[in-house]
Kinemage of the C-alpha trace (Angstrom):
@kinemage 1
@onewidth
@group {chain A} dominant
@subgroup {mainchain}
@vectorlist {calphas} color= white
{ca unk a 1} P -68.582 2.510 3.182
{ca unk a 2} L -66.151 1.119 1.176
{ca unk a 3} L -64.438 -1.962 2.081
{ca unk a 4} L -61.167 -2.744 2.353
{ca unk a 5} L -60.535 -3.997 -1.432
{ca unk a 6} L -61.696 -0.818 -2.258
{ca unk a 7} L -59.909 1.129 -0.493
{ca unk a 8} L -56.819 -0.433 -0.964
{ca unk a 9} L -56.635 -1.328 -4.519
{ca unk a 10} L -58.190 1.787 -5.423
{ca unk a 11} L -56.395 3.328 -8.504
{ca unk a 12} L -53.562 5.297 -6.924
{ca unk a 13} L -54.575 4.146 -3.136
{ca unk a 14} L -51.095 2.418 -3.046
{ca unk a 15} L -49.251 5.606 -4.509
{ca unk a 16} L -48.383 5.637 -8.865
{ca unk a 17} L -48.129 1.603 -10.668
{ca unk a 18} L -50.092 -1.357 -9.564
{ca unk a 19} L -48.969 -3.750 -6.514
{ca unk a 20} L -45.937 -0.713 -5.377
{ca unk a 21} L -46.193 1.015 -2.105
{ca unk a 22} L -46.709 4.853 -2.964
{ca unk a 23} L -44.917 7.352 -0.752
{ca unk a 24} L -47.752 6.874 2.048
{ca unk a 25} L -45.722 4.067 3.926
{ca unk a 26} L -42.308 5.313 4.332
{ca unk a 27} L -41.117 3.948 6.938
{ca unk a 28} L -43.042 0.759 6.178
{ca unk a 29} L -40.929 0.231 3.164
{ca unk a 30} L -36.816 1.579 3.871
{ca unk a 31} L -35.995 -0.890 1.116
{ca unk a 32} L -38.000 -0.311 -2.202
{ca unk a 33} L -37.752 2.798 -1.457
{ca unk a 34} L -33.250 2.884 -1.375
{ca unk a 35} L -33.324 0.289 -3.170
{ca unk a 36} L -33.822 -3.171 -3.022
{ca unk a 37} L -30.577 -6.257 -1.610
{ca unk a 38} L -30.339 -9.230 -4.379
{ca unk a 39} L -33.618 -10.939 -4.755
{ca unk a 40} L -31.660 -14.568 -4.339
{ca unk a 41} L -31.136 -14.253 -0.661
{ca unk a 42} L -35.045 -15.184 -0.577
{ca unk a 43} L -35.526 -18.147 1.365
{ca unk a 44} L -36.249 -20.261 -2.050
{ca unk a 45} L -40.113 -21.474 -1.053
{ca unk a 46} L -40.587 -17.623 -1.671
{ca unk a 47} L -38.851 -17.006 -4.997
{ca unk a 48} L -41.892 -15.969 -7.488
{ca unk a 49} L -44.322 -16.878 -4.980
{ca unk a 50} L -47.412 -14.373 -3.219
{ca unk a 51} L -46.390 -13.939 0.338
{ca unk a 52} L -49.304 -15.393 3.058
{ca unk a 53} L -51.396 -13.511 4.916
{ca unk a 54} L -49.475 -12.178 7.923
{ca unk a 55} L -50.920 -12.224 11.317
{ca unk a 56} L -52.512 -8.767 12.148
{ca unk a 57} L -49.762 -9.364 15.051
{ca unk a 58} L -47.009 -8.842 12.676
{ca unk a 59} L -48.866 -6.313 10.363
{ca unk a 60} L -49.239 -3.990 13.332
{ca unk a 61} L -44.927 -3.355 13.125
{ca unk a 62} L -45.623 -1.834 9.838
{ca unk a 63} L -48.153 -0.537 9.334
{ca unk a 64} L -49.922 2.733 10.052
{ca unk a 65} L -53.056 2.545 10.866
{ca unk a 66} L -55.118 -0.527 13.056
{ca unk a 67} L -54.976 -3.659 12.357
{ca unk a 68} L -56.702 -5.214 9.895
{ca unk a 69} L -59.019 -8.475 11.942
{ca unk a 70} L -58.569 -10.431 9.218
{ca unk a 71} L -55.939 -11.172 6.147
{ca unk a 72} L -56.834 -8.608 3.078
{ca unk a 73} L -58.859 -9.993 0.647
{ca unk a 74} L -58.205 -10.465 -3.415
{ca unk a 75} L -55.615 -11.321 -5.672
{ca unk a 76} L -51.947 -10.835 -4.205
{ca unk a 77} L -49.386 -7.996 -6.732
{ca unk a 78} L -47.627 -10.133 -9.563
{ca unk a 79} L -44.150 -10.962 -8.434
{ca unk a 80} L -42.311 -8.963 -10.013
{ca unk a 81} L -43.804 -5.710 -8.727
{ca unk a 82} L -43.228 -6.828 -5.026
{ca unk a 83} L -40.630 -5.316 -2.920
{ca unk a 84} L -37.612 -8.250 -1.795
{ca unk a 85} L -35.463 -7.826 0.761
{ca unk a 86} L -32.537 -10.272 2.129
{ca unk a 87} L -33.755 -12.600 4.003
{ca unk a 88} L -37.671 -12.015 3.699
{ca unk a 89} L -40.130 -13.234 1.757
{ca unk a 90} L -43.573 -10.572 0.757
{ca unk a 91} L -43.863 -6.536 0.421
{ca unk a 92} L -43.555 -5.959 3.333
{ca unk a 93} L -39.274 -5.088 5.044
{ca unk a 94} L -38.894 -5.684 9.193
{ca unk a 95} L -35.749 -3.817 10.053
{ca unk a 96} L -36.543 -4.476 13.924
{ca unk a 97} L -36.534 -8.535 12.819
{ca unk a 98} L -33.608 -8.567 9.623
{ca unk a 99} L -31.450 -7.428 12.349
{ca unk a 100} L -32.493 -9.201 14.972
{ca unk a 101} L -32.329 -12.609 12.374
{ca unk a 102} L -29.031 -12.024 11.555
{ca unk a 103} L -27.927 -11.781 14.642
{ca unk a 104} L -29.397 -14.960 15.788
{ca unk a 105} L -28.233 -16.851 12.817
{ca unk a 106} L -24.132 -15.565 12.723
{ca unk a 107} L -23.894 -16.222 16.351
{ca unk a 108} L -25.639 -19.672 16.686
{ca unk a 109} L -28.260 -18.487 19.339
{ca unk a 110} L -30.338 -20.675 21.116
{ca unk a 111} L -33.985 -18.825 22.859
{ca unk a 112} L -35.703 -20.766 25.115
{ca unk a 113} L -39.740 -20.179 25.436
{ca unk a 114} L -41.068 -19.416 29.122
{ca unk a 115} L -45.108 -19.566 27.591
{ca unk a 116} L -46.384 -21.515 25.260
{ca unk a 117} L -44.559 -21.489 22.593
{ca unk a 118} L -46.581 -18.619 20.546
{ca unk a 119} L -46.301 -15.214 22.444
{ca unk a 120} L -47.751 -12.520 20.441
{ca unk a 121} L -45.221 -10.878 18.370
{ca unk a 122} L -45.076 -7.204 17.873
{ca unk a 123} L -43.323 -3.955 18.605
{ca unk a 124} L -44.419 -3.434 21.606
{ca unk a 125} L -43.513 -7.130 22.632
{ca unk a 126} L -41.015 -7.661 20.558
{ca unk a 127} L -37.990 -8.481 22.910
{ca unk a 128} L -40.098 -9.692 25.475
{ca unk a 129} L -39.938 -13.391 24.553
{ca unk a 130} L -36.387 -14.183 21.859
{ca unk a 131} L -37.449 -17.762 20.989
{ca unk a 132} L -41.322 -16.830 19.519
{ca unk a 133} L -39.481 -14.122 17.701
{ca unk a 134} L -36.930 -15.748 15.954
{ca unk a 135} L -39.429 -18.359 14.832
{ca unk a 136} L -41.462 -15.406 13.526
{ca unk a 137} L -38.913 -14.721 11.598
{ca unk a 138} L -38.484 -18.411 9.636
{ca unk a 139} L -42.576 -18.335 9.737
{ca unk a 140} L -42.463 -15.438 7.241
{ca unk a 141} L -39.759 -16.800 5.309
{ca unk a 142} L -36.580 -15.690 6.565
{ca unk a 143} L -33.428 -17.682 5.716
{ca unk a 144} L -30.783 -19.044 7.675
{ca unk a 145} L -28.928 -20.458 4.605
{ca unk a 146} L -29.839 -16.654 3.353
{ca unk a 147} L -27.322 -15.448 5.924
{ca unk a 148} L -24.896 -18.025 5.812
{ca unk a 149} L -24.071 -17.023 2.122
{ca unk a 150} L -24.111 -13.674 3.013
{ca unk a 151} L -21.279 -13.695 5.271
{ca unk a 152} L -19.812 -16.557 3.029
{ca unk a 153} L -20.177 -13.984 0.220
{ca unk a 154} L -18.611 -11.036 2.470
{ca unk a 155} L -15.296 -13.537 3.426
{ca unk a 156} L -15.063 -14.004 -0.053
{ca unk a 157} L -14.767 -10.588 -1.339
{ca unk a 158} L -12.875 -9.281 1.904
{ca unk a 159} L -9.614 -12.907 0.841
{ca unk a 160} L -9.633 -11.621 -2.654
{ca unk a 161} L -9.643 -7.899 -2.635
{ca unk a 162} L -6.832 -8.809 -0.537
{ca unk a 163} L -4.757 -11.983 -3.067
{ca unk a 164} L -2.055 -11.264 -5.037
{ca unk a 165} L -3.963 -11.638 -8.495
{ca unk a 166} L -5.997 -8.596 -7.169
{ca unk a 167} L -2.921 -5.995 -7.678
{ca unk a 168} L -2.259 -7.992 -11.626
{ca unk a 169} L 0.572 -5.645 -13.416
{ca unk a 170} L 0.241 -4.832 -16.820
{ca unk a 171} L 2.918 -6.502 -19.955
{ca unk a 172} L 4.402 -2.482 -19.245
{ca unk a 173} L 5.316 -2.069 -15.840
{ca unk a 174} L 6.181 -5.939 -15.844
{ca unk a 175} L 8.323 -4.761 -18.727
{ca unk a 176} L 9.363 -1.303 -16.081
{ca unk a 177} L 9.773 -3.637 -13.316
{ca unk a 178} L 12.190 -6.482 -14.752
{ca unk a 179} L 14.431 -3.930 -16.789
{ca unk a 180} L 15.018 -1.547 -13.322
{ca unk a 181} L 15.752 -4.466 -11.063
{ca unk a 182} L 18.024 -6.171 -14.008
{ca unk a 183} L 20.001 -3.239 -13.566
{ca unk a 184} L 20.523 -2.171 -10.356
{ca unk a 185} L 21.675 -6.712 -9.209
{ca unk a 186} L 24.189 -5.949 -12.978
{ca unk a 187} L 24.982 -2.703 -10.595
{ca unk a 188} L 24.809 -3.709 -7.421
{ca unk a 189} L 25.238 -7.778 -5.980
{ca unk a 190} L 23.459 -8.702 -2.748
{ca unk a 191} L 25.344 -9.881 0.226
{ca unk a 192} L 24.812 -14.099 -0.860
{ca unk a 193} L 27.559 -12.713 -3.936
{ca unk a 194} L 30.016 -11.645 -1.687
{ca unk a 195} L 32.532 -13.556 -0.101
{ca unk a 196} L 32.975 -11.520 3.440
{ca unk a 197} L 35.893 -9.914 4.560
{ca unk a 198} L 37.501 -8.404 7.789
{ca unk a 199} L 40.586 -6.043 8.343
{ca unk a 200} L 41.227 -5.741 12.711
{ca unk a 201} L 42.644 -2.013 11.400
{ca unk a 202} L 41.155 -0.353 13.975
{ca unk a 203} L 38.551 -1.912 15.039
{ca unk a 204} L 38.016 -1.925 18.980
{ca unk a 205} L 38.093 1.877 19.402
{ca unk a 206} L 37.320 5.074 17.575
{ca unk a 207} L 39.748 7.575 16.805
{ca unk a 208} L 38.870 10.737 14.848
{ca unk a 209} L 40.401 9.239 11.316
{ca unk a 210} L 41.496 6.575 9.688
{ca unk a 211} L 44.042 7.152 7.231
{ca unk a 212} L 44.585 3.696 5.640
{ca unk a 213} L 40.522 2.617 6.189
{ca unk a 214} L 39.877 6.054 4.566
{ca unk a 215} L 42.363 5.191 1.404
{ca unk a 216} L 39.868 2.096 1.236
{ca unk a 217} L 37.066 3.600 1.765
{ca unk a 218} L 37.292 6.457 -1.104
{ca unk a 219} L 38.392 4.367 -3.476
{ca unk a 220} L 35.538 1.544 -2.917
{ca unk a 221} L 33.201 5.327 -2.847
{ca unk a 222} L 34.382 5.605 -6.353
{ca unk a 223} L 33.614 2.266 -7.986
{ca unk a 224} L 30.080 2.617 -6.172
{ca unk a 225} L 29.385 6.104 -7.577
{ca unk a 226} L 30.866 4.659 -10.920
{ca unk a 227} L 28.360 1.956 -10.626
{ca unk a 228} L 25.060 4.194 -9.569
{ca unk a 229} L 26.365 5.934 -12.419
{ca unk a 230} L 25.920 3.229 -14.834
{ca unk a 231} L 22.536 1.774 -13.385
{ca unk a 232} L 20.896 5.288 -13.876
{ca unk a 233} L 21.290 5.021 -17.202
{ca unk a 234} L 20.116 1.971 -17.877
{ca unk a 235} L 16.865 3.327 -16.824
{ca unk a 236} L 13.728 3.970 -18.990
{ca unk a 237} L 13.765 6.876 -20.451
{ca unk a 238} L 16.504 8.388 -18.169
{ca unk a 239} L 19.160 9.224 -21.535
{ca unk a 240} L 16.314 10.271 -22.553
{ca unk a 241} L 16.347 13.247 -20.513
{ca unk a 242} L 18.958 16.570 -21.526
{ca unk a 243} L 22.341 16.088 -20.465
{ca unk a 244} L 22.555 19.026 -18.103
{ca unk a 245} L 19.263 17.235 -16.335
{ca unk a 246} L 20.831 13.861 -16.458
{ca unk a 247} L 24.053 15.981 -14.868
{ca unk a 248} L 21.621 17.562 -12.091
{ca unk a 249} L 19.395 14.420 -11.122
{ca unk a 250} L 21.911 12.317 -10.407
{ca unk a 251} L 24.315 14.835 -8.757
{ca unk a 252} L 21.551 15.195 -6.281
{ca unk a 253} L 20.899 11.554 -5.269
{ca unk a 254} L 23.957 9.451 -6.338
{ca unk a 255} L 24.259 10.198 -2.059
{ca unk a 256} L 21.245 8.726 -1.576
{ca unk a 257} L 21.405 6.061 -3.302
{ca unk a 258} L 25.338 5.601 -2.292
{ca unk a 259} L 23.576 5.373 1.402
{ca unk a 260} L 20.887 3.242 0.407
{ca unk a 261} L 23.370 0.465 -1.127
{ca unk a 262} L 25.431 -0.100 1.226
{ca unk a 263} L 22.174 -0.183 4.527
{ca unk a 264} L 20.305 -2.959 2.238
{ca unk a 265} L 24.275 -4.874 3.687
{ca unk a 266} L 24.095 -4.438 6.610
{ca unk a 267} L 24.079 -7.562 9.366
{ca unk a 268} L 22.462 -6.817 12.565
{ca unk a 269} L 23.526 -9.822 14.009
{ca unk a 270} L 26.866 -8.822 13.645
{ca unk a 271} L 26.494 -4.658 13.320
{ca unk a 272} L 28.199 -4.801 10.199
{ca unk a 273} L 28.196 -3.602 6.791
{ca unk a 274} L 30.261 -4.942 3.366
{ca unk a 275} L 31.208 -2.636 0.243
{ca unk a 276} L 31.145 -4.319 -2.578
{ca unk a 277} L 34.425 -6.074 -2.406
{ca unk a 278} L 33.325 -8.362 0.717
{ca unk a 279} L 35.207 -5.855 3.440
{ca unk a 280} L 32.687 -6.118 5.432
{ca unk a 281} L 33.491 -3.322 8.559
{ca unk a 282} L 31.643 -2.753 12.375
{ca unk a 283} L 30.302 -0.162 13.406
{ca unk a 284} L 33.245 1.043 14.751
{ca unk a 285} L 35.783 1.249 11.765
{ca unk a 286} L 33.375 2.831 9.406
{ca unk a 287} L 33.098 6.045 12.030
{ca unk a 288} L 37.308 5.490 12.036
{ca unk a 289} L 36.596 4.973 7.984
{ca unk a 290} L 35.719 9.016 7.414
{ca unk a 291} L 31.201 8.169 8.568
{ca unk a 292} L 32.960 10.188 11.519
{ca unk a 293} L 29.915 11.724 13.437
{ca unk a 294} L 27.379 10.358 10.398
{ca unk a 295} L 27.934 6.682 11.851
{ca unk a 296} L 25.276 6.193 14.257
{ca unk a 297} L 22.283 7.633 12.152
{ca unk a 298} L 23.525 5.962 9.429
{ca unk a 299} L 23.472 2.548 10.891
{ca unk a 300} L 20.110 3.880 12.461
{ca unk a 301} L 19.020 4.157 9.319
{ca unk a 302} L 19.989 0.308 7.770
{ca unk a 303} L 17.655 -0.817 11.150
{ca unk a 304} L 14.819 0.864 10.369
{ca unk a 305} L 15.128 -0.735 6.637
{ca unk a 306} L 15.040 -4.048 8.149
{ca unk a 307} L 10.973 -4.691 9.102
{ca unk a 308} L 10.327 -3.344 5.718
{ca unk a 309} L 12.593 -6.626 4.159
{ca unk a 310} L 12.675 -4.748 0.826
{ca unk a 311} L 13.697 -7.220 -2.095
{ca unk a 312} L 16.446 -6.627 -4.567
{ca unk a 313} L 13.703 -5.060 -7.120
{ca unk a 314} L 12.143 -3.097 -4.397
{ca unk a 315} L 15.023 -1.311 -3.053
{ca unk a 316} L 15.674 -1.099 -7.511
{ca unk a 317} L 12.499 0.816 -7.764
{ca unk a 318} L 13.343 3.409 -5.098
{ca unk a 319} L 16.317 4.006 -5.831
{ca unk a 320} L 15.345 4.610 -9.715
{ca unk a 321} L 12.169 6.758 -7.386
{ca unk a 322} L 14.874 8.942 -5.868
{ca unk a 323} L 16.862 9.484 -8.923
{ca unk a 324} L 14.121 10.183 -11.696
{ca unk a 325} L 12.972 13.497 -9.362
{ca unk a 326} L 11.464 16.548 -10.358
{ca unk a 327} L 11.390 18.324 -7.240
{ca unk a 328} L 15.275 19.129 -8.086
{ca unk a 329} L 16.434 22.069 -8.410
{ca unk a 330} L 17.927 23.940 -11.113
{ca unk a 331} L 15.931 21.175 -13.999
{ca unk a 332} L 15.629 22.218 -17.152
{ca unk a 333} L 12.596 19.988 -17.564
{ca unk a 334} L 11.171 18.758 -14.592
{ca unk a 335} L 7.366 17.814 -15.520
{ca unk a 336} L 9.653 15.504 -18.114
{ca unk a 337} L 11.043 14.267 -14.753
{ca unk a 338} L 7.993 14.058 -13.153
{ca unk a 339} L 6.426 12.388 -15.572
{ca unk a 340} L 8.732 9.378 -15.690
{ca unk a 341} L 8.905 8.697 -12.669
{ca unk a 342} L 5.181 8.314 -12.303
{ca unk a 343} L 5.124 4.643 -13.417
{ca unk a 344} L 8.168 3.590 -11.289
{ca unk a 345} L 5.238 4.795 -8.227
{ca unk a 346} L 2.740 3.211 -8.847
{ca unk a 347} L 5.587 -0.432 -10.146
{ca unk a 348} L 6.282 0.547 -6.843
{ca unk a 349} L 3.106 0.551 -4.511
{ca unk a 350} L 1.532 -2.992 -7.058
{ca unk a 351} L 5.088 -4.433 -7.038
{ca unk a 352} L 5.324 -4.498 -3.053
{ca unk a 353} L 1.248 -5.188 -2.592
{ca unk a 354} L 1.232 -8.535 -4.855
{ca unk a 355} L 4.447 -9.300 -2.436
{ca unk a 356} L 2.877 -8.339 0.482
{ca unk a 357} L -1.217 -8.640 0.443
{ca unk a 358} L -1.701 -8.259 3.850
{ca unk a 359} L 0.602 -5.854 4.527
{ca unk a 360} L -0.666 -2.044 2.146
{ca unk a 361} L 0.884 -0.034 4.254
{ca unk a 362} L 4.590 -1.135 3.292
{ca unk a 363} L 4.137 1.043 0.246
{ca unk a 364} L 4.260 4.364 1.907
{ca unk a 365} L 6.986 3.517 4.525
{ca unk a 366} L 9.098 2.731 1.725
{ca unk a 367} L 8.571 6.259 -0.331
{ca unk a 368} L 9.174 7.740 3.266
{ca unk a 369} L 12.794 6.285 3.746
{ca unk a 370} L 14.062 9.026 0.627
{ca unk a 371} L 13.179 11.446 3.094
{ca unk a 372} L 15.183 10.097 5.297
{ca unk a 373} L 18.209 9.403 2.486
{ca unk a 374} L 17.290 12.796 1.865
{ca unk a 375} L 18.394 13.643 5.494
{ca unk a 376} L 21.586 11.577 6.587
{ca unk a 377} L 23.133 12.676 2.575
{ca unk a 378} L 22.402 16.263 3.949
{ca unk a 379} L 24.386 15.278 6.740
{ca unk a 380} L 26.810 13.477 4.521
{ca unk a 381} L 27.715 16.689 2.569
{ca unk a 382} L 28.153 18.627 6.234
{ca unk a 383} L 30.931 15.739 7.083
{ca unk a 384} L 32.395 16.311 3.524
{ca unk a 385} L 33.248 20.216 4.341
{ca unk a 386} L 35.120 18.850 7.457
{ca unk a 387} L 36.479 15.714 6.555
{ca unk a 388} L 38.408 17.558 3.461
{ca unk a 389} L 40.305 19.452 6.594
{ca unk a 390} L 41.054 16.055 8.106
{ca unk a 391} L 42.676 14.218 5.408
{ca unk a 392} L 46.190 14.989 3.952
{ca unk a 393} L 45.435 14.924 0.040
{ca unk a 394} L 42.469 16.284 -2.269
{ca unk a 395} L 38.455 15.113 -2.047
{ca unk a 396} L 38.576 11.724 -5.072
{ca unk a 397} L 37.202 13.834 -7.501
{ca unk a 398} L 33.817 11.764 -8.055
{ca unk a 399} L 33.011 12.149 -4.807
{ca unk a 400} L 33.708 16.145 -5.172
{ca unk a 401} L 31.683 15.527 -8.397
{ca unk a 402} L 29.214 13.743 -6.285
{ca unk a 403} L 27.964 16.463 -3.541
{ca unk a 404} L 25.395 19.210 -4.449
{ca unk a 405} L 27.950 22.054 -4.251
{ca unk a 406} L 31.031 21.110 -5.517
{ca unk a 407} L 32.621 24.592 -5.224
{ca unk a 408} L 33.399 23.805 -1.529
{ca unk a 409} L 36.095 22.170 -2.747
{ca unk a 410} L 36.804 24.680 -5.321
{ca unk a 411} L 40.556 25.457 -3.370
{ca unk a 412} L 41.401 22.128 -4.298
{ca unk a 413} L 41.178 22.971 -7.890
{ca unk a 414} L 45.243 23.554 -7.852
{ca unk a 415} L 46.157 20.390 -6.235
{ca unk a 416} L 47.123 17.210 -8.869
{ca unk a 417} L 44.481 14.877 -10.326
{ca unk a 418} L 42.683 11.749 -9.256
{ca unk a 419} L 43.904 10.177 -6.007
{ca unk a 420} L 46.350 7.855 -5.516
{ca unk a 421} L 44.094 4.815 -4.596
{ca unk a 422} L 41.439 5.594 -7.443
{ca unk a 423} L 42.926 3.063 -10.747
{ca unk a 424} L 42.735 3.227 -14.288
{ca unk a 425} L 39.344 0.813 -14.465
{ca unk a 426} L 37.140 3.936 -12.389
{ca unk a 427} L 36.165 5.407 -15.559
{ca unk a 428} L 32.193 6.027 -16.097
{ca unk a 429} L 30.604 3.679 -18.782
{ca unk a 430} L 30.670 5.805 -21.745
{ca unk a 431} L 33.846 6.840 -22.255
{ca unk a 432} L 34.010 9.894 -20.190
{ca unk a 433} L 35.902 9.236 -17.400
{ca unk a 434} L 36.370 10.251 -13.535
{ca unk a 435} L 34.115 13.678 -15.073
{ca unk a 436} L 31.082 10.384 -15.775
{ca unk a 437} L 29.538 13.684 -13.697
{ca unk a 438} L 30.021 16.514 -15.738
{ca unk a 439} L 28.647 16.851 -19.519
{ca unk a 440} L 30.638 17.467 -22.473
{ca unk a 441} L 32.940 20.796 -23.794
C-alpha cells in the first residue's frame, strides 16, 4: 500500500503544477482558487517560510479525509508556490478562523478558558472555547498588526477618496470656472457689496399693485435683464452659437436667471430681498411691486437655496447651465448647445464636490433647482398676463422680450415706445439697445 507521501506527491495527485492545491479541494482553498489577498498581510515570521506541521485537529477543519496520525512527511513546497491568505501563514486557509480572529482583534475582545487552556479546536468544537480558538489563530501565524494595518489602510483610502485633492480640475475646467465666475461677479454684485436702503411705501399691508413700487421694480428688472445678456455674451462659446439660438436661449432662460439672482439676495432674518442698486423690500412690498400671487412661491424658493450655501462661482455656473440648455424649443443646433453645456456641468460637479468633500449630494440638489426655477418662470409668465391689465401703461420692452410668448403683449404695439422709467443708459452691450434680444435686421 502506498504511503501518505507517495499518495500526496504522486504526479497530478494535487492537481496541475507542483505544490498547488488541485480542483479536488475547492472548499479547502477558497482564496487560492479565486485570487488570494496580499502576501504582505502575513505575520513577518511567516513571510517566505515553510508552514509548520499542523496538529491533526487543525487539519480536520480543511481536509475531507480523516486526519493523518501525524505530520505529513516530505519536503515543503517552495514558498513562491504557496496559496496565502490574509493573517495566515502557509498553504492552508481557514475562513472560519479568519473572521473570528479579525473580529476579536478589531473589538479588542478578552476571552477566558474554563479548562486547561489546551482545548481541542476543530470544526465541531471551535465555538466551545473562544480563548483556545484565538490561541490557535496565533499558532498558525495570524497577526494582530496585519489586521490593524489592513483596517487603517481602508480608513486612509476612504479618507483620501473624499479629500479635496481627489477632485482635481483640469486646466481647461479651471479656466472655464474662472471665466464664468468672473462674468457672474462683474454683472451681479453680491449682497455684501451693496449699500442697502429701504422704503416705507406699502410696507405693512398687501394691495393689488403699488404703482410707485411697480415703476421702481420694472426699472430695476430692465437693468437686470441687460446684465444677464452681458453675462451670457461673456460665457465661453455662447457667441459662437447662431444669433437665432442666442436669442432663443436668452428668451427661455432670462426669467429663470433673474429669479435665481434675486433669490440669492434673500435675507431670512428680515424676510427681505435686495436689488442691485441696494433697494431692499420685504415680502409685502414685493407682492405690491408686481409679484402678486407669485410672491410666496419666490420666497419659498429663496429659503430652499439657503441650505445649499452656494457661493458666487456656483451661482454663476448654475446660471450658465440654465442658459445653455439644448432642450429649449426652436433651437437650430441643439446638439451644439448640449456640447457647450457638458463642461459646465462637469465644472459645477467637481467644484461643488471639492468645496464640500463630505456632501456629494449637493451637486444633484443644485441641478434640481433648475426644475424649480422653470416652474416659477412659467407662473411668472402667467402673472405677466394679469399684470398687463393692472398697470396703466405698456409693459417695458425688455420685460416683454424676455418672455417666451411675447405675442401676449401684441396689443401694446400701437402704444408709445419705452417705459418712462427706463433711461437711455439701459442699453444692451454691443449697441443693440433695448431690443437687444432681437436679431439685427
